[in-house]
VOKE-692988 format. One record per atom (N, C-alpha, C, O): residue in one letter; x, y, z. Coordinates in steps of 0.1 Angstrom, whole numbers, plus 2048, in hexadecimal, padded with zeros to 3 digits. Layout:
! residues N
AXYZ/...
//
This chain:
! residues 279
M8E0EA6ADF/M8EDE9FADE/M8F8EA9ADE/M903EA7AE4/F8F7EB5AD6/F901EBFAD6/F903EC5AE3/F90EEC9AE7/E8F8EC6AEB/E8F9ECCAF8/E902EC3B01/E90AEC8B09/F900EB6B00/F907EACB08/F916EADB04/F91FEACB0D/I919EAEAF7/I927EAFAF2/I92EEBBAF8/I939EBBAFC/N926EC6AF9/N92BED3AFE/N92FED1B0D/N939ED6B12/V926ECAB14/V928EC8B23/V934EBFB24/V93CEC0B2E/L935EB5B1C/L940EABB1C/L94EEB2B1A/L958EAEB20/Q94EEBCB12/Q95AEC3B0F/Q95EECDB1B/Q96AED0B1C/N954ED1B22/N957EDCB2C/N956ED7B3B/N95BEDEB44/Q94FECCB3D/Q94DEC8B4B/Q955EBBB4E/Q954EB1B48/T95DEBCB59/T965EB1B5D/T95DEA5B62/T961E99B5F/F952EA7B69/F94AE9CB6E/F945E93B63/F944E87B65/M941E9AB58/M93BE92B4D/M946E8AB45/M944E7FB41/Q952E90B44/Q95DE89B3E/Q961E7DB46/Q963E72B41/N961E7FB54/N964E73B5D/N95AE68B5B/N95DE5CB5B/A94DE6CB5A/A942E62B59/A944E5AB4C/A942E4EB4C/V947E61B41/V948E5AB34/V954E51B34/V953E45B2F/I95FE56B39/I96CE4EB3A/I96AE41B42/I96DE36B3E/V964E42B4E/V962E37B57/V958E2DB51/V959E21B53/G94EE32B4A/G944E2AB43/G94BE21B38/G948E16B37/L953E28B31/L95AE20B26/L964E16B2B/L965E0BB26/L96BE1AB36/L975E10B3C/L96EE04B42/L972DF9B40/A963E07B49/A95BDFCB4F/A955DF3B45/A953DE7B47/S951DF9B39/S94BDF1B2F/S954DE6B29/S94FDDBB25/V961DE8B29/V96ADDEB24/V96ADD2B2D/V967DC7B28/A96CDD4B3A/A96CDC8B43/A95EDC2B44/A95CDB6B45/C954DCBB43/C946DC7B43/C943DBDB38/C93DDB3B39/G947DC1B2C/G945DB8B20/G94DDABB21/G947DA1B1D/V959DACB25/V961DA0B26/V95CD96B31/V95AD8AB2E/M95BD9BB3D/M957D92B48/M948D8FB47/M943D84B4C/G940D98B42/G932D95B40/G92FD8AB37/G926D82B38/T938D88B2D/T937D7DB24/T939D70B2B/T932D66B28/Y943D6FB34/Y945D63B3C/Y939D61B46/Y935D55B47/V934D6BB4B/V928D6AB55/V91CD64B4E/V916D5BB53/V919D69B42/V90ED64B3A/V910D56B35/V907D4EB35/T91CD54B30/T91FD47B2A/T920D3CB35/T91BD31B33/R926D3FB40/R927D35B4B/R91BD35B54/R919D2CB5C/R912D3EB52/R905D3EB59/R907D40B68/R902D38B70/I90FD4AB6B/I912D4DB7A/I90CD5BB7D/I913D62B85/V901D5FB78/V8FBD6CB7A/V8F8D6DB89/V8FAD77B8F/F8F2D62B8F/F8EED63B9D/F8FAD64BA6/F8F9D6BBB0/I905D5DBA3/I911D5FBAA/I916D6DBAA/I91AD73BB4/S916D73B9E/S91AD81B9C/S911D8ABA4/S916D94BAA/G904D87BA5/G8FBD8FBAD/G8FFD8FBBB/G8FED99BC2/G902D83BC0/G906D81BCE/G912D89BD2/G913D90BDC/I91CD89BC9/I928D90BCB/I926D9FBCB/I92ADA7BD4/S91EDA4BC1/S91BDB2BC0/S914DB8BCC/S917DC4BD0/H90BDB1BD2/H903DB7BDD/H90ADB5BEA/H908DBCBF4/T913DABBEB/T91BDA9BF7/T925DB5BF9/T928DB8C05/V929DBBBEF/V934DC5BF0/V92FDD2BF8/V937DDABFC/L922DD3BF9/L91DDDFC01/L922DDFC0F/L925DE9C15/G923DD2C15/G929DD1C22/G937DD7C23/G93ADDEC2C/G93FDD3C19/G94DDD8C19/G94EDE7C17/G956DEEC1C/M945DEDC0E/M945DFBC0C/M940E03C18/M946E0DC1B/G936DFEC1F/G931E05C2B/G93CE04C36/G93EE0FC3C/A942DF9C38/A94DDF8C42/A959E01C3F/A95EE07C47/A95DE01C32/A968E09C2E/A966E18C30/A96EE1FC35/Y95AE1CC2D/Y956E2BC2F/Y956E2EC3E/Y95AE39C42/Y950E25C45/Y94FE27C54/Y95CE29C5B/Y95EE31C64/Y966E21C56/Y974E22C5C/Y97DE2BC54/Y989E2CC57/G978E33C4B/G97FE3EC45/G987E3AC38/G990E41C34/F983E2EC32/F98AE2AC26/F982E2CC1A/F976E30C1B/N987E2BC0E/N980E2CC01/N976E21C00/N97AE15C00/P969E23BFE/P95FE19BFD/P962E0FBF2/P95FE03BF3/T968E14BE7/T96BE0BBDB/T975E01BDF/T974DF5BDB/H97FE04BE7/H989DFBBEC/H983DF0BF5/H986DE4BF4/G979DF4BFD/G972DEBC06/G96ADE1BFD/G969DD5C00/A964DE6BF3/A95CDDEBE9/A965DD4BE2/A961DC8BE1/F971DD8BDF/F97ADCFBD8/F97EDC4BE1/F97EDB8BDC/V982DC6BED/V986DBCBF6/V97ADB2BF9/V97CDA6BF8/V96FDB7BFC/V963DAEBFF/V95FDA6BF2/V95BD9BBF4/A960DADBE7/A95CDA6BDA/A965D9ABD8/A960D8FBD4/I972D9BBDA/I97BD90BD8/I978D85BE2/I978D79BDF/I976D89BEF/I973D7FBF9/I966D77BF6/I966D6BBF7/A95CD7EBF2/A94FD78BEF/A951D6FBE3/A94BD64BE3/A958D73BD9/A95AD6BBCD/A961D5EBD0/A95DD53BCC/L96CD5EBD9/L973D52BDD/L96AD49BE5/L96BD3DBE3/L963D4FBEE/L95AD47BF7/L94FD40BEF/L94DD34BF1/I948D47BE6/I93ED42BDE/I944D37BD4/I93ED2CBD3/G94FD3ABCF/G955D31BC5/G959D24BCC/G958D19BC7/F95FD25BD8/F963D19BE0/F957D10BE3/F958D04BE2/V94CD16BE8/V940D0FBEC/V93AD09BDF/V935CFDBE0/S93AD10BD4/S934D0BBC8/S93CCFFBC3/S936CF6BBD/L949CFFBC5/L951CF4BC0/L950CE8BC9/L950CDCBC5/R950CEABD6/R951CDFBE0/R943CDABE5/R941CCEBE7/Y93ACE4BE6/Y92CCE0BEC/Y922CE7BE3/Y91BCF0BE8/H920CE2BD7/H917CE8BCD/H909CEABD2/H902CF3BCE/Q904CE1BDB/Q8F6CE1BDF/Q8F3CEDBE8/Q8E8CF1BEA/H8FECF3BEE/H8FCCFEBF8/H8FFD0CBF1/H900D16BF8/E902D0CBE4/E906D18BDD/E8FCD23BDE/E8FFD2EBE2/D8EFD20BDB/D8E5D2ABDB/D8E3D30BE8/D8E0D3CBEA/T8E3D27BF3/T8E1D2CC00/T8ECD36C05/T8E9D40C0A/L8F8D32C01/L904D3BC05/L903D49BFE/L905D53C03/I8FFD48BF1/I8FED55BE9/I8F3D5DBEF/I8F5D6ABF0/G8E8D57BF2/G8DDD5FBF8/G8E1D65C05/G8DDD70C08/A8E8D5DC0D/A8ECD62C1A/A8F6D6EC19/A8F5D78C20/L900D6CC10/L90AD77C0E/L903D84C09/L906D8FC0D/W8FAD81BFF/W8F2D8CBF9/W8EBD94C04/W8ECDA1C05/A8E4D8DC0D/A8DCD94C17/A8E4D9AC22/A8E2DA6C26/V8EED92C27/V8F6D97C32/V8FFDA3C2E/V901DACC35/G905DA2C22/G90DDADC1D/G905DBAC1C/G90ADC4C20/M8F9DB9C16/M8F1DC5C15/M8EDDCBC23/M8EEDD7C26/A8EADC1C2C/A8E6DC5C3A/A8F2DCCC41/A8F0DD6C48/V8FDDC6C40/V909DCCC47/V90CDD9C41/V910DE3C49/G90BDDBC34/G90EDE8C2E/G904DF2C33/G908DFEC36/I8F7DEFC34/I8EDDF8C38/I8F0DFCC47/I8EEE08C4A/L8F4DF3C4F/L8F7DF6C5D/L903E00C5E/L903E09C66/F90DDFDC56/F919E06C57/F915E14C51/F91AE1FC57/I90CE15C47/I908E22C42/I900E29C4D/I901E35C4E/Y8F8E21C54/Y8F0E27C5F/Y8F9E2DC6A/Y8F6E38C70/K903E26C6D/K90CE2AC78/K916E35C74/K91CE3CC7C/T918E37C67/T920E42C62/T91AE4FC65/T90EE51C61/P920E59C6B/P91AE66C6F/P915E6DC63/P91CE6FC59/G908E72C64/G902E79C59/G8FDE70C4D/G901E64C4D/Y8F5E76C45/Y8F0E6EC39/Y8FBE6EC2E/Y8FFE78C2A/N8FFE62C2B/N90AE61C21/N905E60C13/N900E55C0F/V907E6BC0C/V903E6BBFE/V90CE62BF5/V907E5BBEC/D919E61BF8/D922E59BF0/D91EE4BBF0/D91EE44BE6/L91BE45BFC/L917E37BFD/L90AE34BF6/L908E2ABF0/M901E3EBF6/M8F4E3CBEF/M8F6E3CBE0/M8EFE35BD9/S900E44BDC/S903E44BCD/S909E37BC9/S907E32BBE/Y911E30BD2/Y916E23BCF/Y90BE19BCE/Y90BE0FBC6/L901E1ABD6/L8F6E11BD6/L8EDE12BCA/L8E9E08BC4/F8EAE1FBC6/F8E1E21BBA/F8E8E26BAE/F8E2E26BA3/G8F5E29BAF/G8FDE2DBA3/G8FCE3CBA1/G8F1E42BA0/N908E42B9F/N908E50B9B/N916E52B94/N91FE57B9A/I916E4FB87/I922E4FB7F/I927E5EB7E/I933E60B7B/L91EE68B80/L922E76B7F/L92BE7AB8A/L930E85B8A/M92CE72B95/M934E76BA1/M941E6FBA1/M949E71BAB/V945E68B96/V951E61B96/V95DE6BB95/V95CE75B8E/K967E68B9D/K973E71B9E/K97FE6BB96/K97EE60B92/R989E74B93/R994E6FB8C/R99BE63B92/R9A0E5AB8A/E99CE63B9F/E9A3E58BA5/E99BE4BBA3/E9A1E40BA2/S98EE4CBA2/S986E40B9F/S988E3BB91/S988E2FB8F/I98BE44B88/I98DE40B7A/I99BE39B79/I99BE2FB72/L9A5E3DB81/L9B2E36B81/L9B0E28B87/L9B6E1FB82/F9A8E27B91/F9A6E1AB98/F99FE11B8E/F9A3E05B8D/V995E16B87/V98DE0DB7E/V996E09B72/V996DFEB6D/A99FE12B6D/A9A8E0FB63/A9B2E04B66/A9B5DFCB5E/C9B7E05B73/C9C0DFBB78/C9B9DEDB78/C9BFDE3B74/L9ADDEDB7E/L9A5DE0B7F/L9A2DDBB71/L9A3DCFB6E/D99FDE4B67/D99DDE0B59/D9A9DD9B54/D9A8DCFB4D/L9B5DDFB56/L9C1DDAB51/L9C4DCCB56/L9C8DC3B4F/V9C1DCAB63/V9C3DBDB6A/V9B9DB2B64/V9BEDA7B61/V9ADDB6B62/V9A3DADB5D/V9A6DA8B4F/V9A7D9DB4C/I9A9DB2B46/I9ACDAFB38/I9B9DA7B37/I9BAD9DB2F/S9C3DAAB3F/S9D0DA3B3E/S9CED94B42/S9D3D8BB3C/L9C7D92B4D/L9C4D84B52/L9BBD7CB48/L9BDD70B47/V9B2D83B42/V9A9D7CB39/V9B1D78B2C/V9AFD6DB27/I9BBD80B28/I9C3D7CB1D/I9CCD70B20/I9CED67B18/V9D2D71B2C/V9DBD66B30/V9D3D59B32/V9D8D4EB2E/F9C7D59B38/F9C0D4DB3C/F9B4D4BB33/F9ABD43B36/Y9B4D51B27/Y9A8D50B1E/Y9A4D41B1B/Y999D3EB1C/K9AED39B17/K9ABD2BB14/K9A6D23B1F/K99DD1BB1E/R9ABD26B2B/R9A7D1FB37/R998D23B3B/R990D1BB3E/F996D30B3A/F988D35B3D/F97ED2FB33/F973D2BB36/L982D2EB26/L97AD29B1C/L976D1AB1F/L96BD16B1D/A981D13B23/A97FD04B26/A976D02B32/A96DCFAB31/V978D0AB3C/V970D09B48/V961D0DB46/V958D07B4C/C95FD17B3D/C951D1BB3B/C949D11B33/C93DD10B35/F950D09B2A/F948D01B21/F94ACF2B24/F941CEAB20/D955CEDB2A/D956CDFB2C/D960CDDB38/D96CCDCB35/E95BCDCB44/E963CDAB4F/E96ACCCB4F/E976CCBB53/E963CC2B4C/E969CB5B4C/E974CB3B42/E97FCADB46/Y973CB9B36/Y97DCB8B2C/Y989CC0B32/Y995CBCB2F/S987CCBB38/S991CD3B3E/S99ACCCB48/S9A6CCCB48/R993CC4B50/R99ACBCB5A/R9A2CB1B54/R9AECAFB58/L99DCABB49/L9A5CA1B42/L9B1CA7B3B/L9BBCA0B39/Q9B1CB4B38/Q9BCCBBB32/Q9C6CC0B3C/Q9D0CC7B38/G9C3CBEB49/G9CCCC2B53/G9CACD0B58/G9D2CD6B5F/V9BFCD6B54/V9BCCE4B58/V9B6CE4B67/V9AECDCB6A/S9BBCEDB6F/S9B6CEEB7D/S9A9CF5B7D/S9A9D02B7D/V99ECEEB7C/V991CF4B7A/V98ECFDB87/V988D08B85/E991CF8B93/E98DCFFB9F/E994D0DB9F/E98DD17BA1/S9A1D0DB9D/S9A8D1AB9E/S9A4D23B93/S9A4D2FB95/T9A2D1EB87/T99ED26B7C/T990D2CB7E/T98ED38B7B/Y987D24B84/Y979D29B87/Y97AD34B91/Y973D3EB90/L982D32B9C/L983D3CBA6/L989D49BA1/L985D54BA4/L993D48B98/L999D54B92/L98ED5BB89/L98ED67B89/L986D53B82/L97BD59B7A/L971D61B83/L96DD6CB7F/L96ED5BB8E/L964D62B97/L96BD6FB9D/L964D79B9F/C978D6EBA0/C97FD7ABA5/C97FD85B9B/C97DD91B9E/L980D82B8E/L980D8CB84/L972D92B82/L970D9EB7F/V968D89B84/V95AD8EB84/V958D98B8F/V952DA2B8E/A95ED95B9B/A95DD9DBA7/A963DABBA4/A95EDB5BA8/V96FDABB9E/V976DB7B9A/V96DDC0B91/V96CDCCB92/T967DB9B87/T95FDC0B7D/T953DC6B84/T94EDD1B81/V94DDBFB8E/V942DC4B95/V945DD1B9C/V93DDDBB9C/V951DD1BA2/V956DDDBA9/V957DE9BA0/V953DF5BA3/M95BDE6B94/M95CDF1B89/M94FDF6B85/M94DE02B84/L945DEDB83/L938DF1B7E/L930DF8B89/L927E00B86/I933DF6B96/I92CDFDBA1/I92EE0CB9F/I926E14BA3/Q93AE10B9A/Q93DE1EB97/Q933E24B8D/Q930E30B8D/V92EE1BB84/V925E20B79/V917E20B7D/V910E2AB7B/V912E15B81/V903E13B83/V8FFE10B92/V8F3E0FB95/G909E0EB9B/G905E0ABA8/G903DFCBAA/G902DF4BA1/I902DF8BB7/I901DEABBB/I8F4DE4BB6/I8F4DD8BB1/I8E9DEBBB7/I8DCDE6BB4/I8DBDE1BA5/I8D5DD7BA2/L8E1DE9B9C/L8E0DE7B8D/L8ECDE0B87/L8ECDDEB7B/V8F6DDDB8F/V903DD8B89/V901DCCB81/V908DCAB77/I8F9DC2B85/I8F8DB6B7E/I8F1DB8B70/I8F5DB1B67/A8E8DC1B6F/A8E2DC4B62/A8EDDC8B58/A8EDDC4B4D/L8F6DD1B5C/L900DD6B53/L90BDCCB50/L911DCCB46/L90CDC2B5A/L916DB8B58/L911DADB4E/L919DA7B47/T904DABB4E/T8FFDA0B45/T8F8DA5B38/T8F9D9EB2E/L8F1DB0B38/L8EADB4B2C/L8F2DB7B20/L8EEDB2B15/P8FDDBEB20/P905DBFB14/P90ADB2B0F/P90ADB0B03/A90EDA9B18/A913D9CB13/A908D93B0E/A909D8CB04/A8FCD94B14/A8F0D8CB10/A8ECD92B02/A8E7D8AAFA/T8EDD9FB00/T8E9DA4AF3/T8F3DA0AE8/T8F0D9DADD/A900DA0AEC/A90BD9DAE2/A90AD8EADE/A90ED8BAD3/R905D86AE7/R904D77AE4/R8FCD75AD8/R8FED6BAD1/Y8F2D7DAD5/Y8EAD7BAC9/Y8F1D7DABC/Y8EDD78AB1/F8FCD85ABC/F903D89AB0/F911D84AAE/F917D85AA4/A917D7EAB9/A925D7AAB9/A926D6BAB7/A920D64ABE/P92ED67AAD/P930D58AAB/P93AD51AB4/P93AD45AB4/S942D59ABB/S94CD53AC4/S94DD5BAD1/S948D66AD2/L954D55ADB/L955D5CAE8/L95DD69AE7/L959D73AED/G968D68ADF/G970D74ADE/G968D80AD8/G969D8BADD/K961D7DACD/K959D88AC6/K94ED8CACF/K94AD98ACF/M949D83AD7/M93ED87AE1/M943D91AEB/M93CD9AAEF/M94FD8FAF0/M956D98AF9/M957DA6AF3/M954DB0AF9/I95CDA6AE7/I95FDB3AE0/I951DBBADE/I950DC7AE1/L947DB3AD9/L93ADB9AD6/L933DBEAE3/L92DDC8AE4/A935DB5AEE/A92FDB9AFA/A935DC6B00/A92EDCEB06/S942DC7AFF/S949DD3B03/S944DE0AFC/S942DEAB01/L942DDEAEE/L93DDE9AE6/L92FDEDAEA/L92CDF8AEB/F927DE2AEC/F919DE5AF1/F919DECAFE/F911DF6B00/G922DE8B07/G923DEEB15/G926DFDB13/G921E05B1A/A930E00B0B/A934E0EB08/A928E16B03/A926E21B07/V921E10AF9/V915E17AF3/V90AE19AFD/V905E24AFE/F908E0FB06/F8FDE10B10/F900E1BB1A/F8F8E23B1E/T90DE1BB1F/T910E25B2A/T910E33B24/T90BE3CB2B/T916E35B18/T916E42B12/T908E47B0F/T905E53B11/S900E3FB09/S8F3E42B05/S8EBE46B12/S8E3E4FB12/G8ECE3DB1C/G8E5E40B29/G8E9E4DB2F/G8E1E54B34/L8F6E51B2E/L8FAE5EB33/L8F4E69B2B/L8F0E73B31/V8F4E68B1E/V8EEE72B15/V8DFE74B19/V8DBE80B1B/I8D8E69B1A/I8C9E6AB1D/I8C7E6FB2B/I8BEE78B2D/S8CEE6AB34/S8CCE6FB42/S8CFE7EB44/S8C9E84B4C/Y8D9E83B3D/Y8DDE91B3E/Y8D2E99B37/Y8CDEA4B3D/K8CDE95B2C/K8C3E9CB25/K8B5E9DB2C/K8AEEA7B2C/Q8B2E91B32/Q8A5E90B39/Q8A6E93B48/Q89BE93B4F/D8B2E95B4D/D8B4E98B5B/D8AFE8DB64/D8A7E8FB6D/I8B3E80B61/I8AFE74B69/I8BBE6DB6D/I8C6E6FB67/P8BAE63B76/P8C6E5CB7B/P8CDE54B70/P8C7E4DB68/S8DAE56B70/S8E2E50B65/S8E3E41B65/S8E2E3AB5B/G8E5E3BB71/G8E7E2DB73/G8DAE26B6E/G8DCE1CB66/A8CFE2AB72/A8C2E23B6E/A8C0E25B5F/A8BBE1CB58/T8C4E31B5A/T8C2E33B4B/T8CBE2AB43/T8C6E25B39/I8D7E28B48/I8E0E1FB40/I8DAE11B40/I8DBE0AB36/I8D4E0CB4B/I8CFDFFB4B/I8C2DFEB42/I8C0DF3B3C/V8BAE08B42/V8AEE08B3A/V8B2E07B2B/V8ACE00B23/V8BDE0FB27/V8C2E0EB19/V8C7E00B16/V8C4DFBB0C/A8CEDFAB1F/A8D4DEDB1D/A8C9DE2B1D/A8C9DD9B14/G8BEDE4B25/G8B3DDBB25/G8ABDDBB18/G8A7DD1B13/L8A9DE7B13/L8A1DE9B07/L8A9DE3AFB/L8A3DDDAF2/A8B6DE5AFB/A8BEDDFAF0/A8BEDD0AF1/A8BDDCAAE6/Y8BEDCAAFD/Y8BDDBCAFE/Y8B0DB7AF9/Y8AFDACAF2/I8A5DBDAFD/I898DB9AF8/I897DBAAE9/I891DB1AE3/I89BDC5AE3/I89BDC6AD5/I8A3DBBACE/I89FDB6AC4/A8AFDB9AD3/A8B8DAEACE/A8B1DA1ACE/A8B2D98AC5/T8AAD9EADA/T8A3D91ADC/T898D90AD1/T896D85ACC/V890D9AAD0/V885D9AAC6/V88BD98AB8/V885D90AB0/I895D9FAB4/I89BD9EAA7/I8A0D8FAA5/I89ED89A9A/K8A7D8AAAF/K8ACD7CAAE/K8A1D72AAC/K8A2D69AA4/G896D74AB4/G88BD6BAB3/G884D6CAA5/G881D61A9F/L882D78AA0/L87CD79A93/L885D73A88/L880D6DA7E/T892D76A89/T89BD70A7F/T89BD61A7F/T89BD5BA74/S89BD5BA8B/S89AD4CA8C/S88DD47A86/S88ED3DA7F/R882D4DA88/R876D49A83/R875D4AA73/R870D42A6C/F87BD55A6F/F87CD57A60/F884D4DA59/F881D48A4F/R88FD49A5F/R898D3FA5A/R891D31A5A/R892D2AA50/S88AD2EA65/S883D22A66/S878D21A5C/S876D16A56/Y871D2CA59/Y866D2DA50/Y86CD2AA41/Y865D23A3A/N877D30A3E/N87DD2FA31/N882D20A2E/N881D1CA23/K886D1AA39/K88BD0CA37/K87FD02A34/K881CF8A2D/K873D06A39/K868CFEA36/K864D00A27/K85ACFAA22/
//
């Protein structure tokens, strides 16, 4: 641990990794809470894997891959949201199609880009240690946008997540609110790609929130706790990956997964104990 602290004090790449991990954890905890509560994990998965097409195209044409991911993520979120609202029976088919086609298009662009592209591979599998200062600024701006919109539309998001019919009776525009929610999930996905890559992004989006759900009595507290869990998971994963010289993204997910399993077991045992005492 002391060795990691020493590296953190002297190495810029480790400082960048910790900072972007903490920033991403905030949006991860907030939007992950909505994803888990609204049960839109599959939709989030479709968005996250579709962005590879935008990243590959952006790099091929000389742009920042993250910006390409941002554009495609928003388009995918709006398209999936529209079909989900209007043609619910075709939702799974569209998500599967976007998932597959997005990945395929991204792979084709990677193949056509001259030389073996390490940067794009790091986006696919995650390499938080390669994050640059400009990426930190980009993530911080997206973080600010997500948090600001969640604060402004908190009551609407809450209503849409738990009772759509009541929301309509209260005059809430369920369609536009749901589309905005999906767009914010898309933005969060782009942030988390910086940390763990496309393949593992859904795990980090859902596991902290799913763990926090066992201990939080309200949605707001669940968001705060999920953000804290996300920060702990990313930082712990970085410490372990540095010490063991193993991939950081995968290590972060293993830490998050183990914490979720432990929390599930504790919750189950606690529930049984309470039921036993009532008898």
